N, C-alpha and C positions, 0 to 999 in steps of 0.2 A: 334357368335363372337361379335356382337354388344352388346349383353347383358353382355358378359364377360367384355368388355371394360367399360361399365357403372358401373358394380360392382367394378371393379378395381379403377375407379375414386372416387367412394363413399368411398371405404376403404382408399384410399390415403388421401382424405380430412379429414376423421375422425381420421386417424392415425397421421396427422400433427397437430391436435389440442392439445394444452398443457393445462393440468388441472390447474385451477386457484389456487388450493391449493399449487401447486409447484412454483407459482410465488410470494407468500407472504413471507415477512420476519417476524420472531418472532411471531408465532401464539400463541393464548391462553395465553397471558401474564397476570399475576396477578398484577394489578396496586398497590395493597396494600402491595406487597412483596418488600423488598429491595434487589436488585441484586448488589452484590459487587464483582468486578473482583479481582482475587487473587493477581494480580501484580499491583494494582492501584498505589502504591507508589514506584514501583521498578525502575521507570524512573530515580530516584535520583541516582541509582547505575549503570547507563549507563556507559559502559567501552569504552574508546576512543582507536581507532586503526589506522593503516596506511591508508592514504587516506581521513581521516576525516578532516573537516575544522572547526576550532574553532574561535569563536569570544571572545576575551579576552579584557575586558575594565577595565582600572585602573582609579579610581576616588579618589578625596581627596579635602581638603580645599584649598590648594594652586594649582590653576588651571595651573599655568605656570610650576610648578615643575613636575607635572604628565604628561605634554604634550609629552616629549620624550619617554614615555613608552606606548604610544598608537599609533596605525597605523595612519600615516599622510596621510589621504585621499586626502588632497589638493596637496601633493607632488607626490603621485602616486595613482590616482583614480582607477586603475585596481586592486589594492590589497585591498580586503575587509575583509579578514580573514587569519588565520594562517593555513597552510596546514601541516598535519602530514606526514613527508616524509617516505621513505622506511625503514629508520632506527628507526622510531618511535619518531623523534624529531621535534620540531618547532623552528624557529629562532625568538627569541624575541628581541625587540629593547633594545639596551644598554647591556642587559644581555648576549645575544647570544643563543646558543643551549640549549634547555630544553627537556629532555626525558619525554614524556607524554604517550607513548604507554602502554596500559594495566591499565591506571589510570582512576578513576572516575572523574567527574567534581569537586567534593568536594576535592579530593586529588590534582588535578591540581591547584585549587584555593589556597590551603595551600602551595603547592610547589612554585608557583609564588610569593606568599606573602613572603616566606623565601628568594627567590632570590632578592626581592626588598628591603629587610631590610636595606642593607647598603646605599640605596639611598633615601628611603621615610619613613615617620613616619605614621603608622596606615593607609595605603591606603585601599580603598574599591575595591575589585576585583570581577568581574562578568565573569563567563565562560559559554558560550552557544555553543551547537553543531549546525553548520550552514547547514549541508547537511545530515540530517537524511533522509534515503531513504529506500524504500521497492519496491519490484517488484511484479507486478500483471500480471499473464499469463492466457492463456486459453480463456474461453467463457466470455470475457468482451468486451465492445465496443471499448476501447482504451488500449490494453495491452502495458505494458512498465514499465520502472523504474521511480519512482516518488520521488521527494525530497520535504521536508518541513522544515521550520525553527523551528518547534516544535520538541522536542525530545521524544514526546509520541503521538501516533496516534492509533485510533481504527481500527479494520478490516473493519468496515462500512465506515469510512472516507477514507480508502485506496481504497475501491471499488468505492466510489463516484468520486475519482480522475481519476479512470480508466473508467468512464462513465457507471458504474453499470454492473451487470451480464446480458447477453443477454437472450432472451427467451429460448435458448437451453442449458443454464448452469445449473448445479446441485447445488442447494442451501443447500442440505442436506449432502453433502459429499465434503466439501471444504478442500483442502490440504494446510497446512502451513508447510514450512520447515524453520528451524532456526539453525544457527551455534552457539554453546555454548561450550566454552572451547576446541575448536578444534574438536568437535564432531557435527554431524548433527542430529537434532531432527526432528521428524515428528509428526503432529497432524491432526486429521480429525475433522472438525467442522460442526455442523448442524445449519445453519443460520436461520432456521425456529423455533428453540427451544429457549425459554427464558433462558435456561441453558447457552447459549453462553455468557451471561453477567457475569457468574461466572468463565468462563474459563481463565486460565493464558495466553491464546493466544488472548484474546479479545483486549488487548493492545499489539500492535506489537512492536518488537524491531528492532534495526538497521540491515538493510540488510535481513530482513525476505522476504520470497518468498511465494506468494499466488497463488495457481493454481486452476482454476475452470474447472472441467471436463465437457465435452459435454454429454448431455443425449442421449438416443438411438433414439430419435425422430429427431435428427438433420439430414437433408438431406446431402448426400455426395456430390452431384453434384452442389448444390447451397446454399450459406449461406444467401440468401436473401429471406425472406418470400414472399415479393411482387412478385418476379419473379416466385416463385412456383405457386402462385395463378393465375398469368397471363397464365402460361402454362396449368394449369387445366382448366381455362376459355376457352382458345382457343380450347383445345381438346374436351371439352364438347360441344361447339358450332358446331364443325365439325361433331361429332357423331350425334348430334340432327338433323343437316341438312341432313345427310345421311339417318337417320331413316325416316324423312319426305319425302325424294325423293323416298325411297323404298315403302312407303305406297301409294304414288301416282301411 
């Protein structure tokens, strides 16, 4: 019985060990090869939708004339951007409602410019998405929804926001879900392969969801490696003590 316990503990410890090759990102990369992601420039075509928050800045030579067309932070510090409402509109100073749902940043820039034509001459308009966000779920240290002021983020940057993949997460079978034109797309990515840099999912899009699956080595009863080792240590000590007592 004691021998069986010892064999069980040895098997448990060996089975809990995770291969180093499963912990490494992007193995065997050729530093002389150029890895170009397929959608490197697609962030320019980012489509704005309901719930997005836009920063729209109007600039020009006459600072006083453009002032009414910018958010007055000194009058209302709580308003920092334009929220796209449930109808797909934003409320712009002086002009009023502007429908921006389904438009790209370039199209919104052109539309705002047209709306301001009666008031300003040759204004400079800058449009930015303020709440670009992705969700990271599963075997990461801090799962959740993350926002960034950039409108382009890589899958590695998203994982770093979530505290990286845990020891029990699969790097070779990462699931990314994406909504595109009302349909849900799925992709499986191998983060240990240099081919990840060529994937159209390397650069994430607005509201993408990343899911990291647990591997088969993850213990069901405890997510903490330290607690596992403590249990094994205590059990080993007890069995060793019993063996010594029996031998006496």
